[in-house]
N, CA, C, O and CB atoms as a CASP TS submission, in Angstrom:
PFRMAT TS
TARGET T0000
AUTHOR 0000-0000-0000
METHOD Language model
MODEL 1
PARENT N/A
ATOM      1  N   MET     1     129.790  51.750  49.692  1.00  0.00           N
ATOM      2  CA  MET     1     130.532  51.424  50.882  1.00  0.00           C
ATOM      3  C   MET     1     131.487  50.279  50.561  1.00  0.00           C
ATOM      4  O   MET     1     131.091  49.292  49.941  1.00  0.00           O
ATOM      5  CB  MET     1     129.581  51.057  52.045  1.00  0.00           C
ATOM      6  N   LYS     2     132.712  50.406  50.970  1.00  0.00           N
ATOM      7  CA  LYS     2     133.722  49.396  50.697  1.00  0.00           C
ATOM      8  C   LYS     2     133.645  48.281  51.750  1.00  0.00           C
ATOM      9  O   LYS     2     133.539  48.556  52.945  1.00  0.00           O
ATOM     10  CB  LYS     2     135.136  50.032  50.674  1.00  0.00           C
ATOM     11  N   ALA     3     133.698  47.036  51.300  1.00  0.00           N
ATOM     12  CA  ALA     3     133.663  45.896  52.218  1.00  0.00           C
ATOM     13  C   ALA     3     134.991  45.792  52.963  1.00  0.00           C
ATOM     14  O   ALA     3     136.062  45.920  52.371  1.00  0.00           O
ATOM     15  CB  ALA     3     133.365  44.578  51.452  1.00  0.00           C
ATOM     16  N   MET     4     134.901  45.558  54.273  1.00  0.00           N
ATOM     17  CA  MET     4     136.129  45.432  55.071  1.00  0.00           C
ATOM     18  C   MET     4     136.787  44.081  54.889  1.00  0.00           C
ATOM     19  O   MET     4     138.012  43.971  54.945  1.00  0.00           O
ATOM     20  CB  MET     4     135.831  45.656  56.540  1.00  0.00           C
ATOM     21  N   TYR     5     135.974  43.041  54.671  1.00  0.00           N
ATOM     22  CA  TYR     5     136.485  41.685  54.549  1.00  0.00           C
ATOM     23  C   TYR     5     136.027  41.103  53.227  1.00  0.00           C
ATOM     24  O   TYR     5     134.829  41.058  52.946  1.00  0.00           O
ATOM     25  CB  TYR     5     136.019  40.803  55.731  1.00  0.00           C
ATOM     26  N   ASN     6     136.962  40.662  52.421  1.00  0.00           N
ATOM     27  CA  ASN     6     136.597  40.006  51.179  1.00  0.00           C
ATOM     28  C   ASN     6     136.884  38.507  51.307  1.00  0.00           C
ATOM     29  O   ASN     6     137.230  38.032  52.388  1.00  0.00           O
ATOM     30  CB  ASN     6     137.368  40.624  49.976  1.00  0.00           C
ATOM     31  N   ASN     7     136.744  37.776  50.224  1.00  0.00           N
ATOM     32  CA  ASN     7     136.916  36.320  50.284  1.00  0.00           C
ATOM     33  C   ASN     7     138.329  35.899  50.651  1.00  0.00           C
ATOM     34  O   ASN     7     138.512  34.830  51.233  1.00  0.00           O
ATOM     35  CB  ASN     7     136.546  35.708  48.963  1.00  0.00           C
ATOM     36  N   THR     8     139.327  36.700  50.331  1.00  0.00           N
ATOM     37  CA  THR     8     140.703  36.325  50.643  1.00  0.00           C
ATOM     38  C   THR     8     141.087  36.655  52.080  1.00  0.00           C
ATOM     39  O   THR     8     142.140  36.224  52.551  1.00  0.00           O
ATOM     40  CB  THR     8     141.651  37.016  49.694  1.00  0.00           C
ATOM     41  N   ASN     9     140.261  37.401  52.773  1.00  0.00           N
ATOM     42  CA  ASN     9     140.611  37.861  54.107  1.00  0.00           C
ATOM     43  C   ASN     9     139.670  37.283  55.168  1.00  0.00           C
ATOM     44  O   ASN     9     139.393  37.945  56.168  1.00  0.00           O
ATOM     45  CB  ASN     9     140.587  39.382  54.158  1.00  0.00           C
ATOM     46  N   ARG    10     139.182  36.075  54.963  1.00  0.00           N
ATOM     47  CA  ARG    10     138.256  35.450  55.912  1.00  0.00           C
ATOM     48  C   ARG    10     138.930  35.101  57.236  1.00  0.00           C
ATOM     49  O   ARG    10     138.278  35.122  58.280  1.00  0.00           O
ATOM     50  CB  ARG    10     137.656  34.196  55.301  1.00  0.00           C
ATOM     51  N   THR    11     140.204  34.786  57.210  1.00  0.00           N
ATOM     52  CA  THR    11     140.872  34.447  58.473  1.00  0.00           C
ATOM     53  C   THR    11     140.923  35.651  59.401  1.00  0.00           C
ATOM     54  O   THR    11     140.782  35.505  60.615  1.00  0.00           O
ATOM     55  CB  THR    11     142.295  33.927  58.209  1.00  0.00           C
ATOM     56  N   GLN    12     141.120  36.832  58.845  1.00  0.00           N
ATOM     57  CA  GLN    12     141.122  38.038  59.682  1.00  0.00           C
ATOM     58  C   GLN    12     139.742  38.290  60.262  1.00  0.00           C
ATOM     59  O   GLN    12     139.626  38.734  61.404  1.00  0.00           O
ATOM     60  CB  GLN    12     141.586  39.260  58.873  1.00  0.00           C
ATOM     61  N   LEU    13     138.696  38.016  59.497  1.00  0.00           N
ATOM     62  CA  LEU    13     137.330  38.150  59.991  1.00  0.00           C
ATOM     63  C   LEU    13     137.085  37.188  61.151  1.00  0.00           C
ATOM     64  O   LEU    13     136.489  37.572  62.158  1.00  0.00           O
ATOM     65  CB  LEU    13     136.320  37.892  58.859  1.00  0.00           C
ATOM     66  N   ILE    14     137.533  35.962  61.020  1.00  0.00           N
ATOM     67  CA  ILE    14     137.372  34.971  62.097  1.00  0.00           C
ATOM     68  C   ILE    14     138.146  35.390  63.334  1.00  0.00           C
ATOM     69  O   ILE    14     137.640  35.262  64.449  1.00  0.00           O
ATOM     70  CB  ILE    14     137.839  33.580  61.632  1.00  0.00           C
ATOM     71  N   LYS    15     139.363  35.887  63.159  1.00  0.00           N
ATOM     72  CA  LYS    15     140.167  36.345  64.300  1.00  0.00           C
ATOM     73  C   LYS    15     139.498  37.524  65.006  1.00  0.00           C
ATOM     74  O   LYS    15     139.481  37.586  66.235  1.00  0.00           O
ATOM     75  CB  LYS    15     141.580  36.742  63.834  1.00  0.00           C
ATOM     76  N   ASP    16     138.953  38.449  64.235  1.00  0.00           N
ATOM     77  CA  ASP    16     138.275  39.598  64.836  1.00  0.00           C
ATOM     78  C   ASP    16     137.008  39.175  65.573  1.00  0.00           C
ATOM     79  O   ASP    16     136.710  39.700  66.646  1.00  0.00           O
ATOM     80  CB  ASP    16     137.932  40.633  63.763  1.00  0.00           C
ATOM     81  N   CYS    17     136.263  38.228  65.004  1.00  0.00           N
ATOM     82  CA  CYS    17     135.051  37.730  65.675  1.00  0.00           C
ATOM     83  C   CYS    17     135.407  37.019  66.979  1.00  0.00           C
ATOM     84  O   CYS    17     134.713  37.185  67.982  1.00  0.00           O
ATOM     85  CB  CYS    17     134.271  36.772  64.746  1.00  0.00           C
ATOM     86  N   MET    18     136.477  36.231  66.974  1.00  0.00           N
ATOM     87  CA  MET    18     136.902  35.553  68.202  1.00  0.00           C
ATOM     88  C   MET    18     137.317  36.564  69.260  1.00  0.00           C
ATOM     89  O   MET    18     137.026  36.385  70.443  1.00  0.00           O
ATOM     90  CB  MET    18     138.062  34.587  67.914  1.00  0.00           C
ATOM     91  N   LEU    19     137.986  37.612  68.842  1.00  0.00           N
ATOM     92  CA  LEU    19     138.398  38.652  69.780  1.00  0.00           C
ATOM     93  C   LEU    19     137.181  39.317  70.422  1.00  0.00           C
ATOM     94  O   LEU    19     137.158  39.534  71.633  1.00  0.00           O
ATOM     95  CB  LEU    19     139.264  39.702  69.069  1.00  0.00           C
ATOM     96  N   VAL    20     136.180  39.637  69.622  1.00  0.00           N
ATOM     97  CA  VAL    20     134.968  40.268  70.139  1.00  0.00           C
ATOM     98  C   VAL    20     134.244  39.323  71.098  1.00  0.00           C
ATOM     99  O   VAL    20     133.810  39.746  72.169  1.00  0.00           O
ATOM    100  CB  VAL    20     134.033  40.678  68.980  1.00  0.00           C
ATOM    101  N   VAL    21     134.110  38.056  70.726  1.00  0.00           N
ATOM    102  CA  VAL    21     133.415  37.081  71.579  1.00  0.00           C
ATOM    103  C   VAL    21     134.137  36.921  72.908  1.00  0.00           C
ATOM    104  O   VAL    21     133.496  36.926  73.959  1.00  0.00           O
ATOM    105  CB  VAL    21     133.306  35.717  70.869  1.00  0.00           C
ATOM    106  N   PHE    22     135.461  36.780  72.882  1.00  0.00           N
ATOM    107  CA  PHE    22     136.196  36.568  74.126  1.00  0.00           C
ATOM    108  C   PHE    22     136.192  37.807  75.017  1.00  0.00           C
ATOM    109  O   PHE    22     136.056  37.685  76.235  1.00  0.00           O
ATOM    110  CB  PHE    22     137.625  36.162  73.821  1.00  0.00           C
ATOM    111  N   VAL    23     136.336  38.977  74.444  1.00  0.00           N
ATOM    112  CA  VAL    23     136.359  40.194  75.266  1.00  0.00           C
ATOM    113  C   VAL    23     134.989  40.458  75.891  1.00  0.00           C
ATOM    114  O   VAL    23     134.885  40.673  77.099  1.00  0.00           O
ATOM    115  CB  VAL    23     136.796  41.408  74.420  1.00  0.00           C
ATOM    116  N   PHE    24     133.943  40.440  75.072  1.00  0.00           N
ATOM    117  CA  PHE    24     132.616  40.738  75.614  1.00  0.00           C
ATOM    118  C   PHE    24     132.071  39.594  76.464  1.00  0.00           C
ATOM    119  O   PHE    24     131.291  39.834  77.387  1.00  0.00           O
ATOM    120  CB  PHE    24     131.649  41.040  74.482  1.00  0.00           C
ATOM    121  N   GLY    25     132.466  38.356  76.171  1.00  0.00           N
ATOM    122  CA  GLY    25     132.077  37.235  77.021  1.00  0.00           C
ATOM    123  C   GLY    25     132.696  37.337  78.407  1.00  0.00           C
ATOM    124  O   GLY    25     132.037  37.061  79.409  1.00  0.00           O
ATOM    125  N   THR    26     133.958  37.734  78.461  1.00  0.00           N
ATOM    126  CA  THR    26     134.627  37.914  79.745  1.00  0.00           C
ATOM    127  C   THR    26     133.982  39.049  80.536  1.00  0.00           C
ATOM    128  O   THR    26     133.783  38.929  81.745  1.00  0.00           O
ATOM    129  CB  THR    26     136.123  38.194  79.537  1.00  0.00           C
ATOM    130  N   ILE    27     133.656  40.138  79.863  1.00  0.00           N
ATOM    131  CA  ILE    27     132.979  41.249  80.539  1.00  0.00           C
ATOM    132  C   ILE    27     131.609  40.800  81.046  1.00  0.00           C
ATOM    133  O   ILE    27     131.220  41.152  82.160  1.00  0.00           O
ATOM    134  CB  ILE    27     132.831  42.462  79.585  1.00  0.00           C
ATOM    135  N   GLY    28     130.881  40.036  80.250  1.00  0.00           N
ATOM    136  CA  GLY    28     129.567  39.554  80.651  1.00  0.00           C
ATOM    137  C   GLY    28     129.610  38.634  81.851  1.00  0.00           C
ATOM    138  O   GLY    28     128.772  38.741  82.745  1.00  0.00           O
ATOM    139  N   ILE    29     130.583  37.724  81.883  1.00  0.00           N
ATOM    140  CA  ILE    29     130.720  36.819  83.032  1.00  0.00           C
ATOM    141  C   ILE    29     131.087  37.606  84.287  1.00  0.00           C
ATOM    142  O   ILE    29     130.569  37.321  85.367  1.00  0.00           O
ATOM    143  CB  ILE    29     131.788  35.736  82.751  1.00  0.00           C
ATOM    144  N   SER    30     131.971  38.587  84.156  1.00  0.00           N
ATOM    145  CA  SER    30     132.347  39.368  85.336  1.00  0.00           C
ATOM    146  C   SER    30     131.174  40.198  85.849  1.00  0.00           C
ATOM    147  O   SER    30     131.002  40.338  87.060  1.00  0.00           O
ATOM    148  CB  SER    30     133.533  40.283  85.014  1.00  0.00           C
ATOM    149  N   LEU    31     130.373  40.745  84.955  1.00  0.00           N
ATOM    150  CA  LEU    31     129.208  41.513  85.402  1.00  0.00           C
ATOM    151  C   LEU    31     128.142  40.619  86.022  1.00  0.00           C
ATOM    152  O   LEU    31     127.391  41.064  86.890  1.00  0.00           O
ATOM    153  CB  LEU    31     128.611  42.288  84.236  1.00  0.00           C
ATOM    154  N   LYS    32     128.068  39.366  85.588  1.00  0.00           N
ATOM    155  CA  LYS    32     127.121  38.427  86.185  1.00  0.00           C
ATOM    156  C   LYS    32     127.482  38.174  87.649  1.00  0.00           C
ATOM    157  O   LYS    32     126.596  38.124  88.503  1.00  0.00           O
ATOM    158  CB  LYS    32     127.101  37.097  85.394  1.00  0.00           C
ATOM    159  N   PHE    33     128.769  38.016  87.945  1.00  0.00           N
ATOM    160  CA  PHE    33     129.180  37.755  89.318  1.00  0.00           C
ATOM    161  C   PHE    33     129.010  38.965  90.221  1.00  0.00           C
ATOM    162  O   PHE    33     128.850  38.805  91.431  1.00  0.00           O
ATOM    163  CB  PHE    33     130.611  37.306  89.344  1.00  0.00           C
ATOM    164  N   VAL    34     129.040  40.165  89.670  1.00  0.00           N
ATOM    165  CA  VAL    34     128.847  41.371  90.479  1.00  0.00           C
ATOM    166  C   VAL    34     127.444  41.382  91.086  1.00  0.00           C
ATOM    167  O   VAL    34     127.255  41.908  92.183  1.00  0.00           O
ATOM    168  CB  VAL    34     129.074  42.642  89.627  1.00  0.00           C
ATOM    169  N   THR    35     126.468  40.815  90.396  1.00  0.00           N
ATOM    170  CA  THR    35     125.098  40.809  90.915  1.00  0.00           C
ATOM    171  C   THR    35     124.937  39.909  92.132  1.00  0.00           C
ATOM    172  O   THR    35     123.942  40.016  92.849  1.00  0.00           O
ATOM    173  CB  THR    35     124.139  40.370  89.835  1.00  0.00           C
ATOM    174  N   PHE    36     125.899  39.024  92.378  1.00  0.00           N
ATOM    175  CA  PHE    36     125.804  38.099  93.504  1.00  0.00           C
ATOM    176  C   PHE    36     126.514  38.596  94.759  1.00  0.00           C
ATOM    177  O   PHE    36     126.500  37.896  95.772  1.00  0.00           O
ATOM    178  CB  PHE    36     126.369  36.770  93.109  1.00  0.00           C
ATOM    179  N   PHE    37     127.128  39.765  94.733  1.00  0.00           N
ATOM    180  CA  PHE    37     127.853  40.262  95.901  1.00  0.00           C
ATOM    181  C   PHE    37     126.890  40.477  97.061  1.00  0.00           C
ATOM    182  O   PHE    37     125.796  41.007  96.874  1.00  0.00           O
ATOM    183  CB  PHE    37     128.594  41.573  95.568  1.00  0.00           C
ATOM    184  N   GLY    38     127.293  40.069  98.249  1.00  0.00           N
ATOM    185  CA  GLY    38     126.502  40.276  99.449  1.00  0.00           C
ATOM    186  C   GLY    38     125.385  39.272  99.629  1.00  0.00           C
ATOM    187  O   GLY    38     124.499  39.487 100.456  1.00  0.00           O
ATOM    188  N   GLN    39     125.400  38.173  98.873  1.00  0.00           N
ATOM    189  CA  GLN    39     124.366  37.159  98.975  1.00  0.00           C
ATOM    190  C   GLN    39     125.003  35.778  99.055  1.00  0.00           C
ATOM    191  O   GLN    39     126.135  35.577  98.617  1.00  0.00           O
ATOM    192  CB  GLN    39     123.400  37.244  97.781  1.00  0.00           C
ATOM    193  N   TRP    40     124.266  34.833  99.617  1.00  0.00           N
ATOM    194  CA  TRP    40     124.679  33.439  99.574  1.00  0.00           C
ATOM    195  C   TRP    40     124.041  32.833  98.332  1.00  0.00           C
ATOM    196  O   TRP    40     122.819  32.834  98.188  1.00  0.00           O
ATOM    197  CB  TRP    40     124.264  32.659 100.884  1.00  0.00           C
ATOM    198  N   VAL    41     124.865  32.324  97.450  1.00  0.00           N
ATOM    199  CA  VAL    41     124.378  31.804  96.180  1.00  0.00           C
ATOM    200  C   VAL    41     124.968  30.419  95.954  1.00  0.00           C
ATOM    201  O   VAL    41     126.155  30.191  96.186  1.00  0.00           O
ATOM    202  CB  VAL    41     124.739  32.757  95.009  1.00  0.00           C
ATOM    203  N   TYR    42     124.129  29.503  95.502  1.00  0.00           N
ATOM    204  CA  TYR    42     124.593  28.174  95.127  1.00  0.00           C
ATOM    205  C   TYR    42     124.944  28.175  93.649  1.00  0.00           C
ATOM    206  O   TYR    42     124.108  28.496  92.805  1.00  0.00           O
ATOM    207  CB  TYR    42     123.521  27.095  95.441  1.00  0.00           C
ATOM    208  N   PHE    43     126.173  27.820  93.341  1.00  0.00           N
ATOM    209  CA  PHE    43     126.599  27.722  91.953  1.00  0.00           C
ATOM    210  C   PHE    43     126.603  26.263  91.532  1.00  0.00           C
ATOM    211  O   PHE    43     127.422  25.490  92.030  1.00  0.00           O
ATOM    212  CB  PHE    43     127.996  28.353  91.754  1.00  0.00           C
ATOM    213  N   PRO    44     125.716  25.861  90.633  1.00  0.00           N
ATOM    214  CA  PRO    44     125.731  24.486  90.156  1.00  0.00           C
ATOM    215  C   PRO    44     127.041  24.196  89.426  1.00  0.00           C
ATOM    216  O   PRO    44     127.590  25.081  88.770  1.00  0.00           O
ATOM    217  CB  PRO    44     124.528  24.219  89.233  1.00  0.00           C
ATOM    218  N   PRO    45     127.540  22.978  89.532  1.00  0.00           N
ATOM    219  CA  PRO    45     128.862  22.682  88.966  1.00  0.00           C
ATOM    220  C   PRO    45     128.942  22.803  87.438  1.00  0.00           C
ATOM    221  O   PRO    45     129.953  23.277  86.920  1.00  0.00           O
ATOM    222  CB  PRO    45     129.267  21.296  89.364  1.00  0.00           C
ATOM    223  N   PHE    46     127.912  22.391  86.715  1.00  0.00           N
ATOM    224  CA  PHE    46     128.034  22.376  85.253  1.00  0.00           C
ATOM    225  C   PHE    46     128.146  23.782  84.655  1.00  0.00           C
ATOM    226  O   PHE    46     129.083  24.023  83.895  1.00  0.00           O
ATOM    227  CB  PHE    46     126.839  21.660  84.645  1.00  0.00           C
ATOM    228  N   PRO    47     127.241  24.725  84.956  1.00  0.00           N
ATOM    229  CA  PRO    47     127.420  26.077  84.386  1.00  0.00           C
ATOM    230  C   PRO    47     128.689  26.759  84.895  1.00  0.00           C
ATOM    231  O   PRO    47     129.317  27.528  84.167  1.00  0.00           O
ATOM    232  CB  PRO    47     126.207  26.951  84.715  1.00  0.00           C
ATOM    233  N   ASN    48     129.061  26.481  86.131  1.00  0.00           N
ATOM    234  CA  ASN    48     130.276  27.067  86.666  1.00  0.00           C
ATOM    235  C   ASN    48     131.497  26.538  85.921  1.00  0.00           C
ATOM    236  O   ASN    48     132.443  27.285  85.672  1.00  0.00           O
ATOM    237  CB  ASN    48     130.395  26.778  88.164  1.00  0.00           C
ATOM    238  N   ALA    49     131.484  25.255  85.564  1.00  0.00           N
ATOM    239  CA  ALA    49     132.584  24.668  84.800  1.00  0.00           C
ATOM    240  C   ALA    49     132.651  25.283  83.402  1.00  0.00           C
ATOM    241  O   ALA    49     133.741  25.514  82.879  1.00  0.00           O
ATOM    242  CB  ALA    49     132.421  23.137  84.705  1.00  0.00           C
ATOM    243  N   LEU    50     131.504  25.545  82.800  1.00  0.00           N
ATOM    244  CA  LEU    50     131.500  26.176  81.480  1.00  0.00           C
ATOM    245  C   LEU    50     132.039  27.601  81.550  1.00  0.00           C
ATOM    246  O   LEU    50     132.798  28.017  80.675  1.00  0.00           O
ATOM    247  CB  LEU    50     130.083  26.179  80.895  1.00  0.00           C
ATOM    248  N   ASP    51     131.660  28.341  82.567  1.00  0.00           N
ATOM    249  CA  ASP    51     132.189  29.700  82.742  1.00  0.00           C
ATOM    250  C   ASP    51     133.700  29.664  82.932  1.00  0.00           C
ATOM    251  O   ASP    51     134.421  30.464  82.336  1.00  0.00           O
ATOM    252  CB  ASP    51     131.520  30.396  83.946  1.00  0.00           C
ATOM    253  N   SER    52     134.175  28.748  83.753  1.00  0.00           N
ATOM    254  CA  SER    52     135.613  28.646  84.007  1.00  0.00           C
ATOM    255  C   SER    52     136.368  28.252  82.747  1.00  0.00           C
ATOM    256  O   SER    52     137.435  28.798  82.464  1.00  0.00           O
ATOM    257  CB  SER    52     135.889  27.632  85.119  1.00  0.00           C
ATOM    258  N   THR    53     135.823  27.312  81.991  1.00  0.00           N
ATOM    259  CA  THR    53     136.460  26.890  80.741  1.00  0.00           C
ATOM    260  C   THR    53     136.506  28.046  79.743  1.00  0.00           C
ATOM    261  O   THR    53     137.511  28.237  79.059  1.00  0.00           O
ATOM    262  CB  THR    53     135.710  25.688  80.130  1.00  0.00           C
ATOM    263  N   PHE    54     135.438  28.802  79.661  1.00  0.00           N
ATOM    264  CA  PHE    54     135.416  29.950  78.762  1.00  0.00           C
ATOM    265  C   PHE    54     136.456  30.985  79.182  1.00  0.00           C
ATOM    266  O   PHE    54     137.175  31.518  78.338  1.00  0.00           O
ATOM    267  CB  PHE    54     134.017  30.582  78.733  1.00  0.00           C
ATOM    268  N   LEU    55     136.540  31.272  80.476  1.00  0.00           N
ATOM    269  CA  LEU    55     137.505  32.272  80.940  1.00  0.00           C
ATOM    270  C   LEU    55     138.942  31.830  80.692  1.00  0.00           C
ATOM    271  O   LEU    55     139.778  32.642  80.294  1.00  0.00           O
ATOM    272  CB  LEU    55     137.301  32.551  82.423  1.00  0.00           C
ATOM    273  N   VAL    56     139.238  30.559  80.921  1.00  0.00           N
ATOM    274  CA  VAL    56     140.598  30.055  80.684  1.00  0.00           C
ATOM    275  C   VAL    56     140.929  30.138  79.200  1.00  0.00           C
ATOM    276  O   VAL    56     142.021  30.573  78.834  1.00  0.00           O
ATOM    277  CB  VAL    56     140.745  28.593  81.189  1.00  0.00           C
ATOM    278  N   SER    57     140.002  29.727  78.342  1.00  0.00           N
ATOM    279  CA  SER    57     140.275  29.791  76.906  1.00  0.00           C
ATOM    280  C   SER    57     140.401  31.239  76.434  1.00  0.00           C
ATOM    281  O   SER    57     141.200  31.524  75.542  1.00  0.00           O
ATOM    282  CB  SER    57     139.168  29.074  76.121  1.00  0.00           C
ATOM    283  N   ALA    58     139.631  32.155  77.013  1.00  0.00           N
ATOM    284  CA  ALA    58     139.746  33.566  76.643  1.00  0.00           C
ATOM    285  C   ALA    58     141.105  34.127  77.039  1.00  0.00           C
ATOM    286  O   ALA    58     141.723  34.860  76.267  1.00  0.00           O
ATOM    287  CB  ALA    58     138.631  34.382  77.299  1.00  0.00           C
ATOM    288  N   VAL    59     141.567  33.791  78.223  1.00  0.00           N
ATOM    289  CA  VAL    59     142.878  34.280  78.674  1.00  0.00           C
ATOM    290  C   VAL    59     143.992  33.723  77.796  1.00  0.00           C
ATOM    291  O   VAL    59     144.913  34.448  77.421  1.00  0.00           O
ATOM    292  CB  VAL    59     143.124  33.895  80.148  1.00  0.00           C
ATOM    293  N   VAL    60     143.906  32.443  77.470  1.00  0.00           N
ATOM    294  CA  VAL    60     144.934  31.835  76.618  1.00  0.00           C
ATOM    295  C   VAL    60     144.940  32.487  75.239  1.00  0.00           C
ATOM    296  O   VAL    60     146.006  32.809  74.714  1.00  0.00           O
ATOM    297  CB  VAL    60     144.703  30.314  76.488  1.00  0.00           C
ATOM    298  N   TYR    61     143.765  32.684  74.648  1.00  0.00           N
ATOM    299  CA  TYR    61     143.701  33.291  73.316  1.00  0.00           C
ATOM    300  C   TYR    61     144.192  34.736  73.342  1.00  0.00           C
ATOM    301  O   TYR    61     144.978  35.136  72.483  1.00  0.00           O
ATOM    302  CB  TYR    61     142.268  33.236  72.772  1.00  0.00           C
ATOM    303  N   LEU    62     143.740  35.516  74.311  1.00  0.00           N
ATOM    304  CA  LEU    62     144.145  36.917  74.361  1.00  0.00           C
ATOM    305  C   LEU    62     145.637  37.064  74.653  1.00  0.00           C
ATOM    306  O   LEU    62     146.285  37.958  74.107  1.00  0.00           O
ATOM    307  CB  LEU    62     143.336  37.659  75.415  1.00  0.00           C
ATOM    308  N   ALA    63     146.190  36.199  75.506  1.00  0.00           N
ATOM    309  CA  ALA    63     147.633  36.243  75.772  1.00  0.00           C
ATOM    310  C   ALA    63     148.418  35.838  74.533  1.00  0.00           C
ATOM    311  O   ALA    63     149.432  36.456  74.207  1.00  0.00           O
ATOM    312  CB  ALA    63     147.998  35.322  76.954  1.00  0.00           C
ATOM    313  N   TRP    64     147.948  34.794  73.836  1.00  0.00           N
ATOM    314  CA  TRP    64     148.626  34.355  72.617  1.00  0.00           C
ATOM    315  C   TRP    64     148.593  35.456  71.559  1.00  0.00           C
ATOM    316  O   TRP    64     149.590  35.706  70.882  1.00  0.00           O
ATOM    317  CB  TRP    64     147.976  33.068  72.069  1.00  0.00           C
ATOM    318  N   ARG    65     147.450  36.106  71.424  1.00  0.00           N
ATOM    319  CA  ARG    65     147.328  37.176  70.419  1.00  0.00           C
ATOM    320  C   ARG    65     148.207  38.361  70.777  1.00  0.00           C
ATOM    321  O   ARG    65     148.802  38.981  69.895  1.00  0.00           O
ATOM    322  CB  ARG    65     145.865  37.633  70.286  1.00  0.00           C
ATOM    323  N   THR    66     148.294  38.682  72.055  1.00  0.00           N
ATOM    324  CA  THR    66     149.137  39.794  72.483  1.00  0.00           C
ATOM    325  C   THR    66     150.618  39.504  72.244  1.00  0.00           C
ATOM    326  O   THR    66     151.364  40.365  71.777  1.00  0.00           O
ATOM    327  CB  THR    66     148.898  40.096  73.957  1.00  0.00           C
ATOM    328  N   ARG    67     151.031  38.272  72.573  1.00  0.00           N
ATOM    329  CA  ARG    67     152.439  37.892  72.376  1.00  0.00           C
ATOM    330  C   ARG    67     152.794  37.835  70.898  1.00  0.00           C
ATOM    331  O   ARG    67     153.910  38.184  70.511  1.00  0.00           O
ATOM    332  CB  ARG    67     152.727  36.536  73.032  1.00  0.00           C
ATOM    333  N   ARG    68     151.856  37.398  70.074  1.00  0.00           N
ATOM    334  CA  ARG    68     152.103  37.271  68.653  1.00  0.00           C
ATOM    335  C   ARG    68     152.238  38.649  67.980  1.00  0.00           C
ATOM    336  O   ARG    68     152.995  38.800  67.022  1.00  0.00           O
ATOM    337  CB  ARG    68     150.980  36.468  68.001  1.00  0.00           C
ATOM    338  N   ASN    69     151.519  39.627  68.473  1.00  0.00           N
ATOM    339  CA  ASN    69     151.551  40.967  67.865  1.00  0.00           C
ATOM    340  C   ASN    69     152.764  41.788  68.270  1.00  0.00           C
ATOM    341  O   ASN    69     152.989  42.854  67.698  1.00  0.00           O
ATOM    342  CB  ASN    69     150.306  41.722  68.232  1.00  0.00           C
ATOM    343  N   ARG    70     153.539  41.340  69.218  1.00  0.00           N
ATOM    344  CA  ARG    70     154.714  42.107  69.652  1.00  0.00           C
ATOM    345  C   ARG    70     155.850  41.962  68.730  1.00  0.00           C
ATOM    346  O   ARG    70     156.910  42.545  68.959  1.00  0.00           O
ATOM    347  CB  ARG    70     155.142  41.701  71.004  1.00  0.00           C
TER
END
């Protein structure tokens, strides 16, 4: 089996891993909020701030990657 990433192509591996983390992390956060529909839920500030920070960084990275590939 041929290796997809060798020692000279580590930056592409890191970029692909970041893409996977941001896409699936965004999907995971959105599915978490779907479970709260129709209920009164208290959102503690610290985890909510982490979710918001992750979503903002994911949008910035995905937009930057999309603009760069055009």
